[in-house]
VODREN-967477 format. One line per 8 residues: number of its first residue (from 1); their letters; for each residue x, y, z of N, C-alpha, C. Coordinates in Angstrom, 2 decimals, decimal comma. Example, Ala and Ser with C-alpha at 12.3 -4.5 7.8 and 13.67 -1.06 7.14 Angstrom:
% residues 2
1> AS> 13,19/-5,69/7,80/12,30/-4,50/7,80/13,20/-3,30/7,80; 12,85/-2,25/7,08/13,67/-1,06/7,14/12,90/0,03/7,87
//
This chain:
% residues 285
1> MAPVTDPD> -19,80/14,22/-13,87/-20,59/13,18/-13,24/-20,38/13,23/-11,73; -21,37/12,82/-10,96/-21,28/12,85/-9,51/-20,95/11,46/-8,99; -20,03/11,36/-7,99/-19,68/10,04/-7,48/-20,82/9,41/-6,71; -20,88/8,08/-6,75/-21,85/7,34/-5,97/-21,10/6,30/-5,18; -21,77/5,72/-4,20/-21,14/4,72/-3,35/-21,20/3,35/-3,98; -20,07/2,64/-3,97/-20,00/1,28/-4,47/-20,67/0,37/-3,45; -21,72/-0,36/-3,83/-22,42/-1,21/-2,86/-21,57/-2,34/-2,34; -20,47/-2,68/-3,04/-19,61/-3,77/-2,59/-18,41/-3,29/-1,80
9> AEPSGAGP> -18,26/-1,96/-1,65/-17,08/-1,43/-0,98/-17,20/-1,61/0,52; -16,02/-1,59/1,20/-15,99/-1,70/2,65/-16,52/-0,42/3,26; -17,11/-0,47/4,45/-17,54/0,75/5,11/-16,35/1,62/5,47; -16,58/2,92/5,54/-15,47/3,83/5,74/-14,90/3,75/7,15; -15,74/3,53/8,12/-15,26/3,49/9,49/-14,73/4,84/9,95; -15,21/5,94/9,36/-14,70/7,25/9,71/-15,83/8,26/9,69; -15,62/9,33/10,41/-16,60/10,40/10,46/-16,27/11,46/9,45; -16,66/12,71/9,74/-16,43/13,80/8,80/-14,95/13,99/8,53
17> STSASDTT> -14,65/14,54/7,35/-13,27/14,76/6,94/-12,59/15,76/7,83; -11,34/15,45/8,23/-10,52/16,36/9,00/-9,14/16,38/8,39; -8,59/17,54/8,14/-7,28/17,64/7,52/-6,22/17,12/8,46; -5,12/16,64/7,87/-4,00/16,15/8,66/-3,32/17,32/9,34; -2,40/16,98/10,22/-1,68/18,00/10,98/-0,95/18,96/10,06; -0,84/20,22/10,53/-0,14/21,22/9,74/1,34/20,90/9,61; 1,86/20,00/10,46/3,27/19,66/10,40/3,58/18,64/9,30; 2,54/18,09/8,66/2,74/17,13/7,59/3,44/17,78/6,40
25> DADAVVSM> 4,38/17,05/5,79/5,06/17,51/4,60/4,03/17,82/3,52; 4,04/19,07/3,04/3,04/19,48/2,06/3,17/18,72/0,76; 4,36/18,20/0,46/4,58/17,46/-0,78/4,33/15,96/-0,63; 4,00/15,49/0,56/3,82/14,06/0,81/2,44/13,61/0,37; 2,37/12,55/-0,42/1,09/11,94/-0,76/0,82/10,74/0,14; 1,88/10,15/0,69/1,77/9,08/1,68/2,71/9,41/2,83; 2,21/9,31/4,05/3,05/9,46/5,23/2,60/8,45/6,27; 3,45/7,47/6,53/3,15/6,44/7,53/4,17/6,53/8,65
33> AGVGVRRG> 3,69/6,46/9,90/4,57/6,57/11,05/4,21/5,50/12,08; 5,19/4,66/12,42/4,98/3,62/13,43/3,87/2,67/13,09; 3,70/2,37/11,81/2,54/1,59/11,36/2,75/0,10/11,58; 1,72/-0,53/12,09/1,68/-1,98/12,20/0,29/-2,48/11,87; 0,22/-3,66/11,26/-1,05/-4,32/10,97/-0,95/-5,74/11,53; -1,89/-6,07/12,41/-1,87/-7,38/13,07/-3,19/-8,09/12,80; -3,11/-9,32/12,32/-4,29/-10,12/12,04/-4,05/-11,55/12,53; -5,02/-12,08/13,30/-4,93/-13,45/13,76/-3,67/-13,74/14,55
41> GADLLADL> -3,21/-12,77/15,33/-2,03/-12,96/16,15/-0,71/-12,82/15,41; -0,75/-12,49/14,13/0,47/-12,34/13,34/0,62/-10,91/12,87; 1,87/-10,45/12,81/2,16/-9,12/12,30/2,32/-9,17/10,80; 1,39/-8,53/10,08/1,53/-8,41/8,63/2,48/-7,27/8,27; 2,47/-6,22/9,09/3,41/-5,12/9,00/3,80/-4,73/10,42; 5,04/-4,25/10,60/5,48/-3,82/11,93/6,50/-2,70/11,81; 6,36/-1,71/12,70/7,36/-0,63/12,84/7,70/0,03/11,51; 6,69/0,37/10,74/6,93/0,89/9,40/6,77/2,41/9,37
49> DWTVELDE> 7,82/3,08/8,89/7,79/4,51/8,61/8,09/4,69/7,13; 7,27/5,51/6,46/7,42/5,63/5,00/6,77/6,92/4,54; 7,47/7,62/3,65/6,93/8,83/3,05/7,13/8,79/1,54; 6,08/9,10/0,80/6,13/9,20/-0,67/5,76/10,63/-1,03; 6,60/11,28/-1,83/6,33/12,66/-2,22/5,81/12,74/-3,65; 5,32/13,92/-4,01/4,58/14,13/-5,25/5,30/13,65/-6,50; 6,60/13,90/-6,58/7,33/13,62/-7,81/8,07/12,29/-7,77; 7,74/11,43/-6,83/8,49/10,18/-6,67/7,79/9,00/-7,33
57> RWVVIGPN> 8,61/8,07/-7,82/8,14/6,83/-8,44/8,77/5,67/-7,68; 7,98/5,01/-6,85/8,49/3,97/-5,95/8,23/2,58/-6,50; 9,13/1,66/-6,18/8,91/0,24/-6,40/9,10/-0,46/-5,06; 8,20/-1,37/-4,73/8,25/-2,12/-3,47/8,47/-3,59/-3,82; 9,55/-4,17/-3,30/9,96/-5,51/-3,68/10,11/-6,38/-2,43; 9,72/-7,64/-2,56/9,91/-8,59/-1,47/9,29/-9,92/-1,83; 9,62/-10,96/-1,07/9,05/-12,29/-1,33/7,59/-12,36/-0,92; 6,95/-13,48/-1,21/5,59/-13,71/-0,74/5,55/-13,59/0,78
65> GAGKTTLL> 4,50/-12,95/1,28/4,35/-12,80/2,71/5,15/-11,66/3,31; 5,74/-10,83/2,46/6,56/-9,73/2,98/5,72/-8,57/3,50; 4,45/-8,51/3,11/3,59/-7,41/3,54/3,36/-6,37/2,48; 3,78/-6,66/1,25/3,68/-5,66/0,17/2,22/-5,30/-0,14; 1,37/-6,31/-0,28/-0,02/-6,02/-0,62/-0,73/-5,33/0,54; -0,41/-5,70/1,78/-0,98/-5,01/2,93/-0,58/-3,54/2,91; 0,68/-3,27/2,61/1,15/-1,89/2,50/0,35/-1,13/1,45; 0,13/-1,76/0,30/-0,60/-1,09/-0,78/-2,06/-0,87/-0,41
73> RLAAAEMH> -2,66/-1,80/0,32/-4,05/-1,62/0,75/-4,18/-0,44/1,72; -3,19/-0,24/2,56/-3,19/0,95/3,41/-3,11/2,21/2,56; -2,20/2,19/1,57/-2,01/3,36/0,71/-3,23/3,63/-0,15; -4,05/2,59/-0,40/-5,26/2,74/-1,20/-6,49/3,07/-0,35; -6,29/3,25/0,95/-7,39/3,53/1,89/-8,40/2,40/1,90; -7,91/1,17/1,73/-8,79/0,00/1,77/-8,78/-0,67/3,13; -7,86/-0,28/4,01/-7,82/-0,83/5,36/-7,14/0,19/6,26; -7,29/-0,02/7,56/-6,69/0,87/8,55/-5,59/0,10/9,30
81> PTVGTVEL> -4,58/0,82/9,80/-3,53/0,15/10,57/-4,03/-0,25/11,95; -3,40/-1,26/12,52/-3,69/-1,63/13,90/-3,08/-0,62/14,86; -1,85/-0,19/14,54/-1,18/0,85/15,32/-0,52/1,82/14,35; -0,22/3,01/14,82/0,45/4,00/14,00/-0,52/4,87/13,23; 0,03/5,80/12,44/-0,79/6,73/11,68/-0,47/6,62/10,19; -1,53/6,76/9,39/-1,41/6,76/7,93/-2,09/8,02/7,42; -1,34/8,85/6,71/-1,88/10,05/6,10/-1,73/9,93/4,59; -2,84/10,11/3,88/-2,88/9,98/2,43/-3,42/11,28/1,84
89> LGERLGRV> -2,65/11,89/0,96/-3,08/13,10/0,26/-3,56/14,16/1,25; -2,84/14,25/2,38/-3,15/15,27/3,37/-4,26/14,93/4,33; -4,79/13,71/4,25/-5,88/13,29/5,13/-5,46/12,08/5,94; -5,86/12,04/7,21/-5,47/10,93/8,08/-6,55/9,85/8,10; -6,16/8,61/7,86/-7,11/7,50/7,96/-7,67/7,45/9,38; -8,98/7,26/9,45/-9,67/7,30/10,73/-10,34/8,63/11,00; -9,92/9,66/10,21/-10,54/10,98/10,37/-11,11/11,50/9,05; -11,18/10,64/8,04/-11,64/11,06/6,73/-12,59/10,00/6,19
97> DVFELRPR> -13,56/10,44/5,42/-14,45/9,52/4,72/-13,68/8,93/3,55; -13,37/7,63/3,63/-12,53/7,02/2,59/-13,23/6,98/1,24; -14,56/7,07/1,22/-15,26/7,09/-0,06/-15,01/8,39/-0,81; -14,67/9,45/-0,09/-14,26/10,69/-0,73/-12,79/10,65/-1,12; -12,00/9,90/-0,38/-10,56/9,85/-0,61/-10,18/8,92/-1,77; -10,85/7,79/-1,87/-10,44/6,76/-2,84/-10,46/7,23/-4,30; -11,42/8,06/-4,74/-11,37/8,50/-6,14/-10,12/9,31/-6,49; -9,40/9,80/-5,48/-8,17/10,56/-5,73/-6,97/9,63/-5,89
105> IGLASASL> -7,21/8,33/-5,75/-6,13/7,33/-5,82/-6,45/6,35/-6,94; -5,54/6,19/-7,89/-5,71/5,20/-8,95/-5,13/3,87/-8,51; -5,88/2,79/-8,72/-5,44/1,47/-8,26/-5,66/0,43/-9,33; -4,63/-0,36/-9,60/-4,75/-1,54/-10,46/-4,16/-2,71/-9,69; -4,98/-3,73/-9,46/-4,53/-4,87/-8,65/-5,21/-6,14/-9,11; -4,64/-7,28/-8,69/-5,22/-8,57/-9,04/-6,60/-8,73/-8,41; -6,77/-8,23/-7,19/-8,08/-8,36/-6,53/-9,14/-7,56/-7,28; -8,75/-6,40/-7,77/-9,69/-5,61/-8,57/-10,02/-6,32/-9,87
113> AGRVPPDE> -8,99/-6,86/-10,54/-9,21/-7,56/-11,80/-10,18/-8,71/-11,64; -10,11/-9,41/-10,51/-10,99/-10,54/-10,28/-12,43/-10,17/-10,04; -12,69/-8,90/-9,78/-14,06/-8,44/-9,51/-14,74/-7,85/-10,73; -14,02/-7,71/-11,85/-14,61/-7,11/-13,04/-15,58/-8,11/-13,68; -16,83/-7,75/-13,93/-17,75/-8,66/-14,61/-17,21/-9,02/-15,99; -17,13/-10,31/-16,32/-16,50/-10,70/-17,59/-17,22/-10,18/-18,83; -18,51/-9,88/-18,72/-19,24/-9,40/-19,89/-19,23/-7,88/-20,01; -18,57/-7,18/-19,08/-18,45/-5,73/-19,15/-17,52/-5,34/-20,30
121> TAHDVVRS> -17,90/-4,35/-21,09/-17,01/-3,94/-22,17/-15,78/-3,25/-21,58; -14,69/-3,32/-22,32/-13,45/-2,69/-21,86/-13,65/-1,20/-21,63; -14,41/-0,57/-22,52/-14,67/0,87/-22,39/-15,40/1,16/-21,08; -16,39/0,34/-20,74/-17,14/0,58/-19,52/-16,31/0,30/-18,27; -15,40/-0,65/-18,35/-14,50/-0,90/-17,22/-13,70/0,35/-16,90; -13,22/1,02/-17,93/-12,44/2,24/-17,74/-13,34/3,38/-17,28; -14,42/3,59/-17,98/-15,29/4,75/-17,71/-15,88/4,72/-16,31; -16,23/3,54/-15,81/-16,92/3,44/-14,52/-16,03/3,79/-13,34
129> AGYGVLGS> -14,71/3,95/-13,56/-13,83/4,33/-12,46/-14,23/5,68/-11,86; -14,81/6,55/-12,67/-15,23/7,85/-12,17/-16,28/7,76/-11,08; -17,04/6,66/-11,08/-18,04/6,43/-10,04/-17,54/5,47/-8,96; -16,36/4,93/-9,16/-15,82/4,00/-8,17/-16,57/2,68/-8,11; -17,16/2,26/-9,25/-17,92/1,01/-9,28/-17,36/0,09/-10,35; -17,74/-1,16/-10,27/-17,47/-2,15/-11,30/-18,79/-2,73/-11,74; -18,99/-2,79/-13,05/-20,27/-3,25/-13,56/-21,20/-2,07/-13,78; -22,16/-2,26/-14,63/-23,10/-1,19/-14,98/-24,22/-1,14/-13,95
137> WRERYDPE> -24,44/0,06/-13,39/-25,51/0,25/-12,42/-26,51/1,24/-13,00; -26,59/2,41/-12,39/-27,53/3,43/-12,89/-26,79/4,75/-13,12; -25,51/4,64/-13,48/-24,72/5,85/-13,66/-25,14/6,60/-14,91; -24,91/7,90/-14,87/-25,13/8,75/-16,05/-23,79/9,36/-16,42; -23,36/9,10/-17,65/-22,06/9,57/-18,09/-22,21/10,72/-19,07; -21,24/11,62/-19,02/-21,19/12,75/-19,94/-20,32/12,40/-21,13; -20,46/13,12/-22,25/-19,57/12,91/-23,39/-18,10/13,07/-23,01; -17,83/13,93/-22,03/-16,44/14,12/-21,58/-15,89/12,84/-20,95
145> DDARAAAL> -16,75/12,07/-20,25/-16,33/10,81/-19,66/-15,93/9,82/-20,75; -16,76/9,73/-21,79/-16,46/8,82/-22,89/-15,17/9,24/-23,59; -14,99/10,55/-23,77/-13,80/11,03/-24,47/-12,54/10,75/-23,66; -12,59/10,93/-22,34/-11,41/10,67/-21,52/-11,09/9,18/-21,52; -12,11/8,33/-21,37/-11,87/6,89/-21,39/-11,23/6,47/-22,71; -11,73/7,00/-23,81/-11,18/6,66/-25,12/-9,75/7,14/-25,26; -9,45/8,35/-24,76/-8,10/8,89/-24,86/-7,10/8,05/-24,06; -7,51/7,62/-22,88/-6,63/6,79/-22,06/-6,40/5,43/-22,70
153> MEMMGVLG> -7,46/4,84/-23,25/-7,31/3,55/-23,90/-6,43/3,66/-25,14; -6,53/4,78/-25,84/-5,65/4,98/-26,99/-4,20/5,09/-26,53; -3,95/5,81/-25,44/-2,61/5,94/-24,90/-2,02/4,58/-24,51; -2,89/3,70/-24,00/-2,46/2,38/-23,56/-2,47/1,36/-24,70; -2,89/1,77/-25,88/-2,88/0,86/-27,02/-4,01/-0,14/-27,05; -5,14/0,15/-26,39/-6,25/-0,80/-26,36/-7,56/-0,18/-26,82; -7,49/0,97/-27,50/-8,73/1,60/-27,95/-9,50/0,69/-28,91; -8,79/-0,09/-29,70/-9,45/-1,00/-30,63/-10,22/-2,12/-29,95
161> LARRAYGT> -10,00/-2,27/-28,62/-10,69/-3,32/-27,85/-11,86/-2,75/-27,05; -12,21/-1,50/-27,27/-13,17/-0,80/-26,42/-14,49/-1,53/-26,28; -14,98/-2,15/-27,37/-16,29/-2,81/-27,33/-16,19/-4,30/-27,06; -14,99/-4,78/-26,83/-14,81/-6,20/-26,49/-15,17/-6,45/-25,03; -15,72/-7,61/-24,75/-15,99/-7,99/-23,36/-14,68/-8,23/-22,63; -14,60/-7,73/-21,41/-13,39/-7,85/-20,62/-12,93/-9,31/-20,50; -13,89/-10,22/-20,35/-13,55/-11,63/-20,17/-12,92/-12,27/-21,39; -13,00/-11,63/-22,56/-12,39/-12,19/-23,78/-11,00/-11,65/-24,03
169> LSTGERQR> -10,51/-10,74/-23,20/-9,21/-10,13/-23,41/-8,09/-11,00/-22,87; -6,91/-10,86/-23,44/-5,73/-11,55/-22,92/-5,30/-10,89/-21,61; -4,40/-11,56/-20,88/-3,92/-11,00/-19,61/-3,28/-9,64/-19,82; -2,45/-9,52/-20,86/-1,80/-8,24/-21,14/-2,79/-7,16/-21,49; -3,81/-7,50/-22,28/-4,83/-6,53/-22,64/-5,62/-6,08/-21,41; -5,92/-7,02/-20,53/-6,63/-6,66/-19,30/-5,81/-5,70/-18,45; -4,51/-5,96/-18,35/-3,65/-5,09/-17,55/-3,67/-3,67/-18,09; -3,65/-3,52/-19,42/-3,67/-2,19/-20,02/-5,03/-1,51/-19,80
177> VLLSRALM> -6,09/-2,27/-19,85/-7,42/-1,71/-19,57/-7,49/-1,24/-18,11; -6,95/-2,04/-17,19/-6,99/-1,65/-15,77/-6,10/-0,45/-15,50; -4,98/-0,32/-16,23/-4,16/0,88/-16,09/-4,92/2,10/-16,59; -5,64/1,94/-17,69/-6,48/3,04/-18,18/-7,50/3,43/-17,13; -8,13/2,43/-16,53/-9,12/2,69/-15,49/-8,48/3,43/-14,31; -7,27/3,00/-13,90/-6,61/3,60/-12,75/-6,32/5,08/-12,97; -6,17/5,48/-14,24/-5,86/6,88/-14,57/-7,11/7,71/-14,88; -8,27/7,08/-14,91/-9,50/7,72/-15,37/-9,85/8,97/-14,56
185> TDPEMLLL> -9,64/8,95/-13,27/-10,03/10,08/-12,42/-8,92/11,11/-12,28; -7,88/11,01/-13,12/-6,72/11,90/-13,01/-6,20/11,89/-11,58; -5,80/10,71/-11,08/-5,49/10,56/-9,65/-4,23/11,31/-9,25; -4,17/11,61/-7,96/-2,97/12,24/-7,40/-1,92/11,20/-7,04; -2,33/9,93/-6,98/-1,41/8,84/-6,67/-1,85/7,61/-7,43; -0,89/6,87/-7,99/-1,17/5,66/-8,76/-0,52/4,48/-8,06; -1,32/3,45/-7,74/-0,85/2,26/-7,05/-1,02/1,05/-7,96; 0,06/0,30/-8,17/0,06/-0,85/-9,06/0,54/-2,07/-8,30
193> DEPAAGLD> -0,33/-3,06/-8,15/-0,01/-4,27/-7,42/0,31/-5,39/-8,41; 1,60/-5,67/-8,59/2,08/-6,71/-9,50/1,45/-6,59/-10,88; 1,64/-5,46/-11,55/0,97/-5,26/-12,84/1,45/-6,21/-13,93; 2,64/-6,81/-13,78/3,14/-7,72/-14,81/2,85/-9,18/-14,51; 2,12/-9,47/-13,45/1,83/-10,86/-13,08/1,07/-11,56/-14,20; 1,53/-12,73/-14,59/0,85/-13,53/-15,60/1,16/-13,16/-17,02; 2,01/-12,15/-17,24/2,32/-11,74/-18,60/3,47/-12,57/-19,18; 3,42/-12,81/-20,49/4,57/-13,46/-21,13/5,66/-12,40/-21,32
201> LGAREDLV> 6,83/-12,84/-21,83/7,98/-11,95/-21,90/7,69/-10,71/-22,74; 7,08/-10,90/-23,91/6,80/-9,76/-24,77/5,84/-8,79/-24,14; 4,78/-9,30/-23,53/3,79/-8,43/-22,89/4,40/-7,72/-21,69; 5,27/-8,42/-20,97/5,93/-7,78/-19,83/6,80/-6,62/-20,29; 7,56/-6,83/-21,35/8,43/-5,76/-21,83/7,62/-4,58/-22,35; 6,50/-4,85/-23,00/5,62/-3,77/-23,44/5,13/-2,96/-22,23; 4,75/-3,69/-21,18/4,24/-3,01/-19,99/5,33/-2,20/-19,30; 6,52/-2,77/-19,19/7,63/-2,04/-18,56/7,92/-0,75/-19,34
209> ALLSELAA> 7,90/-0,82/-20,66/8,12/0,37/-21,48/7,04/1,42/-21,22; 5,80/0,96/-21,11/4,69/1,87/-20,85/4,82/2,52/-19,47; 5,19/1,72/-18,46/5,36/2,26/-17,11/6,53/3,24/-17,07; 7,55/2,99/-17,88/8,68/3,91/-17,95/8,25/5,26/-18,52; 7,37/5,23/-19,53/6,85/6,48/-20,09/6,02/7,24/-19,05; 5,21/6,52/-18,30/4,42/7,16/-17,26/5,32/7,78/-16,19; 6,40/7,06/-15,83/7,31/7,56/-14,80/8,03/8,82/-15,26; 8,28/8,94/-16,56/9,00/10,08/-17,09/8,14/11,32/-17,25
217> DPDGPATV> 6,84/11,17/-17,13/5,92/12,31/-17,32/5,98/13,21/-16,08; 6,49/14,44/-16,21/6,61/15,31/-15,03/5,26/15,68/-14,43; 4,20/15,56/-15,22/2,86/15,88/-14,72/2,11/14,64/-14,23; 2,77/13,50/-14,28/2,13/12,26/-13,86/2,02/12,17/-12,35; 1,15/11,28/-11,87/0,97/11,16/-10,42/2,13/10,44/-9,77; 2,30/10,65/-8,47/3,22/9,82/-7,70/2,80/8,36/-7,87; 3,78/7,47/-7,98/3,48/6,08/-8,31/4,16/5,14/-7,33; 3,42/4,10/-6,94/3,98/3,00/-6,14/3,64/1,70/-6,84
225> MVTHHVEE> 4,66/0,93/-7,20/4,46/-0,35/-7,86/5,02/-1,47/-6,99; 4,22/-2,49/-6,75/4,63/-3,67/-6,00/4,99/-4,78/-6,98; 6,10/-5,47/-6,71/6,49/-6,58/-7,56/7,35/-7,56/-6,77; 7,46/-8,80/-7,29/8,40/-9,78/-6,75/9,73/-9,73/-7,49; 9,75/-9,16/-8,69/10,85/-9,39/-9,62/11,55/-8,09/-9,99; 12,88/-8,06/-9,82/13,65/-6,86/-10,15/13,62/-6,57/-11,64; 13,39/-7,59/-12,46/13,33/-7,39/-13,92/12,16/-6,51/-14,33; 11,18/-6,37/-13,46/9,98/-5,59/-13,79/10,08/-4,13/-13,39
233> IPPGASHA> 11,20/-3,73/-12,77/11,36/-2,34/-12,37/11,53/-1,48/-13,62; 10,66/-0,51/-13,85/10,78/0,29/-15,08/11,86/1,36/-14,95; 12,61/1,61/-16,02/13,49/2,78/-16,01/12,65/4,03/-15,70; 13,18/4,87/-14,85/12,41/6,03/-14,40/11,97/5,92/-12,96; 11,98/4,69/-12,41/11,70/4,54/-10,98/12,76/5,31/-10,19; 12,33/6,01/-9,15/13,26/6,87/-8,40/13,62/6,32/-7,03; 12,71/5,57/-6,42/12,91/5,08/-5,06/12,51/3,61/-4,96; 13,04/2,96/-3,94/12,71/1,55/-3,72/12,57/1,27/-2,23
241> MLMREGRV> 11,69/0,31/-1,93/11,58/-0,24/-0,59/11,68/-1,76/-0,71; 12,57/-2,36/0,08/12,70/-3,81/0,13/12,11/-4,28/1,45; 11,25/-5,32/1,38/10,53/-5,78/2,56/10,70/-7,28/2,76; 10,69/-7,68/4,02/10,73/-9,10/4,38/9,98/-9,28/5,70; 9,03/-10,22/5,73/8,29/-10,58/6,93/7,68/-9,36/7,61; 7,10/-8,47/6,81/6,37/-7,34/7,35/7,20/-6,18/7,79; 8,52/-6,24/7,56/9,40/-5,17/7,99/10,23/-4,65/6,82; 10,70/-3,44/6,96/11,52/-2,82/5,92/12,96/-3,26/6,07
249> VAQGLLDD> 13,52/-3,80/4,99/14,95/-4,13/4,95/15,75/-2,89/4,59; 15,29/-2,16/3,58/15,95/-0,92/3,15/14,96/-0,10/2,35; 15,10/1,22/2,41/14,27/2,09/1,59/15,03/3,38/1,32; 14,69/4,01/0,19/15,35/5,25/-0,17/15,53/5,36/-1,67; 16,49/6,15/-2,10/16,76/6,30/-3,52/17,09/4,95/-4,15; 16,60/4,72/-5,34/16,73/3,42/-6,00/18,17/2,94/-6,05; 19,08/3,80/-6,48/20,47/3,38/-6,65/21,15/3,05/-5,33; 20,68/3,64/-4,24/21,24/3,35/-2,92/20,70/2,04/-2,36
257> VMTSENLS> 19,44/1,76/-2,64/18,76/0,60/-2,05/19,01/-0,69/-2,83; 19,06/-0,59/-4,16/19,16/-1,78/-4,98/20,61/-2,26/-5,07; 21,01/-3,03/-4,05/22,34/-3,62/-3,99/22,21/-5,12/-3,80; 23,26/-5,85/-4,12/23,26/-7,30/-3,94/23,05/-7,66/-2,48; 23,67/-6,90/-1,58/23,56/-7,19/-0,16/22,12/-7,01/0,34; 21,50/-5,91/-0,04/20,12/-5,67/0,39/19,16/-6,70/-0,20; 19,37/-7,04/-1,47/18,48/-8,01/-2,10/18,66/-9,40/-1,48; 19,89/-9,76/-1,14/20,14/-11,05/-0,48/19,44/-11,11/0,87
265> ATFGQPLE> 19,50/-10,02/1,63/18,83/-9,98/2,93/17,32/-10,05/2,77; 16,81/-9,46/1,70/15,36/-9,44/1,47/14,82/-10,83/1,15; 15,54/-11,58/0,31/15,05/-12,88/-0,13/15,70/-14,05/0,61; 16,60/-13,77/1,54/17,16/-14,81/2,38/18,04/-15,80/1,66; 18,73/-15,36/0,62/19,69/-16,21/-0,07/20,70/-15,33/-0,80; 21,89/-15,87/-1,09/22,93/-15,05/-1,72/22,59/-14,73/-3,17; 22,36/-13,47/-3,45/21,96/-13,03/-4,78/22,93/-11,99/-5,32; 23,15/-12,04/-6,60/23,96/-11,05/-7,29/23,04/-10,20/-8,15
273> LTSRRRRF> 23,12/-8,90/-7,96/22,27/-7,96/-8,69/23,11/-7,21/-9,72; 22,65/-7,20/-10,95/23,33/-6,45/-12,00/22,35/-5,48/-12,64; 22,90/-4,45/-13,28/22,08/-3,44/-13,93/22,69/-3,06/-15,27; 21,83/-2,96/-16,28/22,25/-2,53/-17,61/21,14/-1,71/-18,24; 21,46/-0,49/-18,66/20,47/0,41/-19,24/19,28/0,62/-18,30; 19,58/0,75/-17,03/18,56/1,00/-16,00/17,59/-0,15/-15,84; 17,96/-1,33/-16,27/17,18/-2,55/-16,06/17,98/-3,49/-15,16; 17,29/-4,12/-14,20/17,96/-4,98/-13,24/17,77/-6,46/-13,57
281> TAFRR> 18,75/-7,25/-13,18/18,69/-8,71/-13,25/19,32/-9,27/-11,98; 18,76/-10,33/-11,45/19,31/-10,97/-10,24/19,47/-12,46/-10,48; 20,52/-13,02/-9,90/20,73/-14,47/-9,99/21,44/-14,93/-8,73; 21,30/-16,22/-8,43/21,91/-16,79/-7,23/23,42/-16,92/-7,42; 24,16/-16,54/-6,40/25,61/-16,64/-6,46/26,07/-18,10/-6,44
//
């Protein structure tokens, strides 16, 4: 199938595609240098340097207002920085047509979930990712598109819901449908914005187990997951970034970053962090 432009998408604000500098790390899917985002006189992000490589599974943690969603929108090519450079999949924002770049990035987020037409079937929500649209327009799908959508939904445990309207699904079922959609284009990078938000305990644990399986897949895409809660970090995550007030508190290998001291600085209160079977728990001292 051939991609078409989403009529609701933001304009690209860019000209013809130009490759990033030859000095860019060939294994980097995200490279941000000196990045800042300023809106209404406030810094949403400031002085941010960050690199994500092909085989890495990142988790980004911080309180409300830390800049996590802004960071993810940059990584999804949904916005441009005020200062600094952002390179995604070897292309620099501002020098690439983002409508060509976005299909290479899988995204599941609350803002996306809120835009899905409630009467759209779960199968169509997944399948339409190949065109970068939500809702049925004038797309023409191949049998291969239907087969891939069905295979992904089966992997996520929601194939039996394929003909159900999205608006009738539970929160957990919707999250699994959106994860299927995010993987539909076989993306080079997968971005998850609070995928466990609104889930009950059982649904959250099911999702964490699923994300752990995805993280363990050596052929899976580089992954960045944003969350407020350390309990949602899936086993298999390799790196972490802790953020507060638009700035990085700590980043690097998960075991180096996830400490009581770093978490306390991130949330501004004395916290004790414990780990058992690669699952984290935090409580106030």
